[in-house]
N, C-alpha and C positions, 0 to 999 in steps of 0.2 A: 416335178414331172407328173403329168396326169396319166393315170393308168388307162390304156386302151380298152375300149368297151368290149372287145371280143375276147379278152382274156378272163375267163370265168371258170369257176369250179364246174365239174361235170353236172349236168342236169339229171336228177334221179329218174326222171321219166324218159330220158333218152336211151336209145338202144345201146347195148354194150359193144365195144370194139374188141374186147378181150374175151377169149373163150375161157370159161372157168376150168380149172384143173380137174381131171377125172378122179384122181386119187389125192385128195387134199392133204392127208397126213403123210403121204409118201412122195410128195412132189420133190423135185430137185432142189427148189429153194428151201423147203423145210429140211431136207437132208443136210445141205450145207450149213444152214443156220443152226440146226440141232447139233451138228458136229462141233461147230464153233462154241456153242453154249456148253457142250460137254468139256471142251478144252478149258473154257473159262471156269467151269465148275472145278476142274482138276487143279487149276492154278489157285482157286480159292481155298481148296482143301489144304494144299501145301502151305500157303501163306497163313491160313487159319491155325494149322497145327504149330508152325514155327512161332507165330505171334503168341499163342496161348502158352507154349512151353517157355518162351523167353520172358514173358511178362508175368505169368502166373494169374490167378483169378482176379486179384485186386488191380493189377496193372492192366489186364484185359478189360476190366470194367471201366477204368479211367479212360482208356482209349475209346471205348464205345460212347462214353459220356462226352468226350471232346468232339468227336466227329458227328454226333447226333444232330445238333442244330445247324451247323454249317451245311450238312447234307440236305436237310429239310429246306433251308433257305435257298440253296442252289437250285433245287427243283422248282421252288416257287418263283425264282428269278426268271425261269423260262417263260412265264406268263402264258403257258399253253401255246406259244408261237411255234414251237418245234413241230407240233402236229399239223398246224395250218401250213407251215412251210413245206412239209412233206407232201401235203395234198396239192399245194400250188405248183410245185415242180412236176408232180405227176400229171396235172392238167395242162401245164404250159411248159413243156421241156425246153422249148426254144428260148425261153427267157430265164433259164437257170442261172446265168451269171448275175443278172440283176437281182434275182431273189436271194442268192447267196450273200451278195454285198449288203443288201438291205437288212436281211436277217441277222447277219453278224454285227452290223452297226447297232441294231436294236438290242441285240443280246448284251453288248458292252454297256449300253445305256441302262438297261434294267438291272444288270448285275451290279453296277456302281451303286444304284439306289438300295439294293438289298444288302450290299456290303456295309454301307453306312448304317442302315437300320440294325444289322446284326451286331455291329460294334457296340452299340448302346444297349441292345437287348440281351446279349449273352450273360452279363452279370445278373440280370433279372430272371432269365430262364433257367439258369443253373440252380439246383437245390442248395440250400445254405451250407450243408455239410460238404459240398463239392465246389464251393466258391473259389478255392485255391487253384482250380483248373481254368479259371477265366482267361488268364494271359495266353496260354497256349491254345485255348479254344478260339480266341480272337485271331491268333496267327492262322488258324485253320480256315478262317473266313476267306482266305485267298482261293479256296476251292470254288467259291461262287463264280467269279469271272471265268476261271479256267473251265469249269464244268459246263456253264451255260454256253460258251463258245464251242466247246467240244460237241455238245448235244445238237446245236444248230447245224454244224457241219455234217454230223452224222445223219440228221433228218433228211438232208438232200439225197444221200445215197439210199435211204429208206424209201423215200417217195419215188425215186427213179427205179427202184427194185434192182439196183446194181449189187446183187447179193455178194459177189466175191469181194468187192471193195468194202462193202458194208461190214462183212464179217471180219475181214482183216483189220479194219479200223477198230472194231469192237474189241478184238483180241489183243491189240497192241498195248492198251493200258495194263491189262492183267499180266502180260509177259514182262513188261517193264517193272511193275510193282513186285512181282515174284522175284525178279533178279535182285532188286534192292533189298527185299526182306531176307533173301538168302545171304546177301553180303552182310547184313546186320547180324545174322546168325553166326556166320563165320568169324566175324570180329567180336562177337559176344557183347554187342551193345544192347542192353536191356532196358534203357530208359524210354519212356513213352514218347518223349519229344522226337526221338530218332524215327519212330514209326510214323509220326505225323509228318515229318519232313519227307520221308520216303513216299507217303501218300501224295503230297503236293508236287514233288518232283516228277512223279509218274504222270500226274495230270498235265503238268507243263510239257513234258516230252511228247505226250499223246497229242496235245494241241499243236505242237510244232509239226508232227507227222501229218495231221489232217490239214493243217494250213498249207503245207507243201503240196499235198495232193490236189488242193483246190486253187493253187497259186494262179494258174492260167485263167480260171473263171473269175477270180477276184480282180485280176488285172484288167479284164474286159468288162466287168460289171459296173453299174452305176447305183449309188445309194439314192433311194427315193423316199422322201418323207411320207408321201402318199401311200406307198407300198408298205412302209413300216407301220403307218397308222392302220392300214388294212389288216396287217398281221395281228396287231394288238386287239382290234375290234373283233376279228374273227376268232382270235385265240381266247376271248373271255370265257366262253362255255368250256373250252378245254382246260383253262386255268382253274375253273371251279372243279372240274373233274380231277385235275392234278392235285388240288388241295385235298379232295376227298381220298384220293389214292394214297397220298403221303400219310394223312392222318390214319387211314385204315391200316396201312402196312407198318407204320412206326408207332402206333398208339401203345402196343404192348411194351416196346422198349422205353417209350416216354414214361409209362407208368412204373416200370422196373427201376429206371434211373431215379425217379422221384420218390418211390416208396421203399427202396432197398439200398443197402450199402454197395460200394464198388465191387466187393467180392461177389455178391449175389448177381450183380449186373454182368460180371465177367462169365459166371457160370451160365447164366441165361443166354448170353451171346453165343457161347459154344453150343448149347442145346439147339438154338435157332439155326445155327450153321449146319449142324448135323441133319436137321429136319428138312433142309432145303435141297437135299440130294436130287430130287426129281424135278426141280424147278427148271432145269435145262430144256426139257421137252415143252413145258408150258410156255417158257420164254420164246423158244423158237417158233412155236405155233402162233403165239400172239403177234410176234413181229411180222411173220408172213401173212397172217390174217389181215392185219392193217394194210399192208402193201397191196395185197390182191384186191381187197374190197375198196380201196381208194381208187382203183382202176376199173371197177366193175359197177355199172349203174342199172343193169337189168334186174328188176325185182325178183323174178323167178330164180335167176342165178344166185342172187344174194341169199334168198331163203335156203337154197340147197347148200351153198358153201357154208353158211353160218351153222346150220343144224348138223351137217355131216361133220364139220371140223370139231364142233363141241362134243358130239357123241364119241368120236374117236379119241379126242384128247382126254375126255373124262375117263374112258376105259383105261387108257395108258397111264394117266397120272394116278388113278386109284390103285392100280396094280403096283406101280412103282412105290407109291406112298406106303402101302402095306408091307412091301418087302423091306423098305428102309426102316420102318418102325420095328420090324423083327430083328434087324441087324444092330440097331443103335445100342442096346444094352451090352453087346459084345465088343464094340469098337471104340467107345468113348475113352475108357481108361487106357487101352494100349496106344491110342493115337495122341490123346491130349494130356495124359498123365493122371495119377491118382487124385490130384487136387480137384479135378473136374468130374469125378465119378458120379456125383449127384446130378449132373446135367442129363444123365440117361433117362430118368423118369419123365422129366419135362419134354425131352426130345422125342420120346415115343408119341406123346399126345400131339406135339407140334408137327410131326411128320404126317399124321392123318389130316390135320388142318391144312398143311401145305399142299396136299394132293387136291383138296377141294379148292383152295385158292388158285392153284394152277389152272383149273378148268374155268374158274370165274374170270381169270385174266385173259384167257383166249376169247371168251365171249365178249368181254368188255372191249378188248382191242378191235375185234371184228366190228362192233357197233361204232366205235370211234372212226374206223375206216370208212364207214358210210356217212360220217358227219353227224352222228348221234351220240354225244358223250353224256347226255342227261340221264339215261337209264343207269349207266355205271355210277354216276354221281349219287343217285338216290339209293342204290343198293349199298354203296360204300358207307354212306351216312348211317343207314340202318345197322349195318354190320359193326361199325365203330361204336355206335351207341350201345349195342348189345355187349360188345367186348368190354367197354369201359364199365358198364353197370355190373357185369358178371365179375370182372377183376376186382373191383372195389368190394364186392360182396364176399369173394372167396379168399382174397390174399392173406387176411389175418389168420385164418384157420389152416389153409393149405399152402401158403407161401408161393413159390414159383410155380408149383403144380397148379394152383388155383388160377394163375395168370394164363397158363397153357390151356386149361379147360375153357377159359374165357375167349381165347383166340379161336378155339374150335367152334364154340357157339356163335361167334361173330361171323366166321366164314360160312357156316351153314345158313345163317339168316341172309347173308349177302347173296349166296347162290340161289336160294329160293325166290327172292325178289327179282333178281336180274333175269332169271329164266322166264318168270311170269311176264315181266315187262317186254322182253325181246319177243316172246311168243305173240303178245298182243299187237306189237308194231308190225311184225311179219305176217300176221293173219294166219297163224298156224297153231294147233293145240300145243299146250305145254308138254304133253307126253312125247311130242316129236323130238324133244331134247334129251330124253332119258335113254341112256345106252345100255340098260341092264337086261334087255330081253335076250333070249338065247340066240335068236336070229342075228342080232348085232354082234354078239360074242363070236359066233361062227364065222360071220363075214369078216370081222376084224382078224381072226386067227388065219383065215384063208389068205388075206392080203399080206399078212406078215410072212407066211410061208412062201407066197409068190415072190415077195421082195427078197427074201433070203435066197431063194433058188436063183433069182436073176443075178444077185450079187455073186453067188458061187460060180455060176456059168461064166460071168464076166471075168472072174479071177482065173478060171481054168484056161480061158482063151488068151489071157494076157501073156506077153513074152516073159521068159524067165529072166 
């Protein structure tokens, strides 16, 4: 079927049909998405604590090793098509059914290729001292088709900015996984294979829920090879950006798995989980930034939305990161147990790095929403190079703390390059992105107070 000529992505030079939100960080979409991200974070905290206590450091490290490469391959299997699919349904909502059908068919095809590749690559990718984990890691490869299809279906809600459905579908996996992990805790099943099975079953049930949600669209949609081909071609830049994102976000764990034993890998996994406490805000802002800017084509509005959202998110994430860094030494042992006490030192450094990464993610997602993934790709490649070089330099003397310092150095390098590239494209000075002037702090505080007052007034007016 030939794609009609009139169905195109928005012209960047065309006037916008959507009015940009006046308060980017306090928009209704951000509030709902942030609330969902907080709930997801809470589920992650509970499952992380239960998993660590049931498996111990060595078992937690084995689990991290097993799911590492299947997770990477599942993200690569998307081929960047989920971002293009989100932008297509935003530009052509009347053809949503056809795009869903074509996207899902393409996802199954690419997932099959990556599943087959992973089956042969897993024994090669695993370190020699962890080769005994290959059979269960191969079982975990079923994550690839499940996750690819899940992300394709979620991309449709993302592009259409149906935030309620989007957030409910995001939350469903974590609620299911939490339920299964609690069941494992109650039955005292502490073998790694049970946690892998819980992970896969959660993905499968999530896919069933999302498939049921889109059942009507799938029934009325048509699979088009031409549209699938368009998704692949248009997704190529996003696939490159996805590769860089994966490498950037997973390089520290790849190095830890390769350079340390499973016990150290388990301790580092807990440190990383503790440090990600502020990621909910960055994730929420990044998600809505992509959706808003996918529907915005006026250059002046783009400049304002991107710079304001970055400044506000940088202030919020920095404050949250510093607060979490101060709390980590006091919460690791009570929550995870004495076996993980050494995770606190790395966690403090990783918390500061995570606050920087959260701001980078917001800016990167905003640029992707405008159809420009290349700036994020370049910054992530630089950040990953700095991370890898610093980790290899420091790990022998400093151990896991050296890897944490390397993550911090990589995140700083990534931030500086991405801000510079974004400022150059938008035609504004780099200083427009920095939020650390007193005027910005006062404005941010005033908006927080206004938002809190509005919420309080609303609660006072609500019926008892």
